[in-house]
C-alpha positions in Angstrom: -20.8 -11.1 6.0 -17.3 -10.9 4.4 -14.9 -8.4 6.0 -13.6 -5.9 3.5 -10.0 -4.7 4.0 -9.5 -1.1 4.9 -8.4 1.1 2.0 -5.0 2.6 2.2 -4.7 6.2 3.3 -4.0 8.7 0.5 -0.5 8.2 -0.8 -0.2 11.8 -2.0 2.2 12.7 0.8 4.9 11.4 3.1 4.5 8.5 5.5 6.6 7.2 8.3 7.3 3.5 9.0 7.8 2.6 12.7 9.0 -0.4 14.6 9.3 -0.9 18.4 11.3 -3.5 20.3 10.0 -4.2 23.8 11.8 -5.3 26.9 8.9 -7.4 28.3 5.3 -8.4 27.7 3.9 -5.0 28.8 3.2 -2.4 26.1 4.9 0.4 28.1 8.3 -1.4 27.8 9.7 0.0 24.6 13.5 -0.4 24.6 14.1 0.6 21.0 12.3 2.5 18.2 13.1 2.8 14.5 11.5 5.5 12.3 11.9 5.8 8.6 10.4 8.7 6.7 9.4 8.4 3.0 8.6 11.2 0.7 7.8 10.8 -3.0 8.5 7.1 -2.7 12.1 7.7 -1.4 13.5 7.1 2.0 14.6 10.6 3.2 15.4 10.1 6.9 16.1 7.2 9.3 16.4 7.2 13.1 17.0 4.3 15.5 17.1 5.0 19.2 17.6 2.8 22.3 15.1 3.6 25.1 15.5 2.9 28.8 12.4 0.8 29.7 10.5 1.4 32.9 11.7 -1.8 34.5 15.4 -3.0 34.8 14.9 -6.4 33.2 14.8 -7.4 29.6 12.8 -10.5 28.8 13.3 -10.4 25.1 17.1 -10.0 24.9 17.2 -13.4 23.1 15.2 -11.9 20.2 16.7 -8.4 19.7 20.0 -8.6 21.6 19.1 -5.5 23.7 20.3 -6.0 27.3 19.8 -3.8 30.4 23.5 -2.8 30.2 22.8 -1.4 26.7 19.8 0.7 27.8 20.3 1.6 31.5 21.8 4.9 30.6 19.6 5.5 27.5 16.9 8.3 27.5 13.4 7.4 28.7 10.5 7.2 26.1 9.3 10.7 26.8 12.6 12.3 25.9 13.1 10.0 22.9 9.6 10.6 21.5 9.9 14.4 22.0 13.0 14.3 19.8 11.6 12.0 17.1 8.0 13.3 16.8 9.0 16.0 14.3 9.6 13.2 11.8 5.9 12.8 11.7 5.1 16.4 10.6 3.0 16.2 7.4 2.9 12.4 7.3 -0.3 10.9 6.0 0.0 7.7 7.9 2.3 5.4 10.0 3.2 2.0 8.6 4.2 -1.0 10.7 4.5 -4.7 10.2 1.8 -6.2 12.5 0.5 -2.6 13.1 -1.7 -3.5 16.1 1.4 -4.3 18.1 3.3 -1.1 17.3 0.2 1.1 17.7 -0.4 -0.4 21.1 3.2 0.2 22.2 3.2 3.8 20.9 -0.2 4.6 22.4 0.7 3.0 25.8 4.1 4.6 26.0 2.7 8.0 25.1 -0.1 7.6 27.7 2.4 6.6 30.4 4.7 9.5 29.5 1.9 12.0 29.6 2.2 12.7 25.8 -0.5 12.7 23.1 -0.2 9.8 20.8 -0.1 10.7 17.1 -3.6 10.7 15.5 -2.4 9.2 12.3 -3.9 6.1 10.7 -1.8 3.0 10.6 -1.1 0.8 7.6 -0.3 -2.8 8.4 2.2 -4.3 6.0 1.2 -7.8 7.0 -2.3 -7.0 5.6 -0.8 -5.1 2.7 1.5 -8.1 1.7 -1.5 -10.5 1.9 -3.7 -8.2 -0.2 -1.1 -7.2 -2.8 0.9 -10.4 -3.3 -1.1 -13.1 -1.4 2.1 -13.8 0.6 1.8 -16.5 3.3 3.3 -16.6 5.8 3.4 -12.9 6.2 6.0 -12.6 9.0 8.5 -9.9 8.2 11.4 -12.2 7.2 9.2 -14.1 4.8 7.8 -11.0 3.1 11.3 -9.5 2.9 12.7 -12.7 1.3 9.9 -12.7 -1.2 10.5 -9.1 -2.2 14.3 -9.2 -2.0 14.5 -6.7 0.9 17.5 -6.9 3.2 16.6 -7.4 6.9 18.3 -7.7 10.3 15.2 -8.9 12.0 14.4 -7.5 15.4 16.6 -4.5 14.8 14.2 -1.6 15.1 15.8 0.5 12.4 16.1 -2.4 10.0 12.5 -3.6 10.6 11.2 0.0 10.1 13.1 0.3 6.9 11.9 -3.0 5.6 8.3 -2.0 6.4 8.8 1.3 4.5 10.2 -0.7 1.5 7.2 -3.0 1.6 4.8 0.0 1.3 7.0 1.5 -1.5 6.9 -1.8 -3.4 3.2 -2.2 -3.0 2.1 1.4 -3.6 4.6 2.8 -6.0 5.0 0.2 -8.8 8.0 0.7 -10.9 10.0 2.3 -8.1 13.2 0.5 -7.4 13.2 -0.8 -3.9 16.8 0.1 -3.6 16.8 3.7 -5.0 19.3 6.2 -3.6 18.3 7.7 -0.3 19.1 11.0 1.3 19.2 12.0 5.0 20.9 10.0 7.7 
């Protein structure tokens, strides 16, 4: 039996794109998060925050450039998420490139911190790019190159913004990818 792709959540309201960078192979090791809020197909707010992971070693510094020296004095996940969570108010869904990874990091970090994970559906922009444009490969740099979206890969803020722009391009035809934005 053929597997049918999940339909997109309703696009009649805001959404938030999210990207996590992790320190190691464990899902509780978030060391950076980027959130980008989109309303009426426009980016209205961006946040990127470094997070002190639970262990004092960073395995993936070679990917994202985050070292222990950069995050040792950063706030822990619980404090970061408590500040960022209001960005999700009213959002219809979360978007992420390779959404299972970011969903797992968010859920695990919330669980470890004693917080409730957001009960929003996730839209995976890997799947969206495959369905909408038949792009292969669908890694974030390849999709961004194809769509002309700027990217500093493995920077949580840049990755989240690229993800938001992929959803905008796919779901709001005729909207310029690079329209004026407001917020920070």
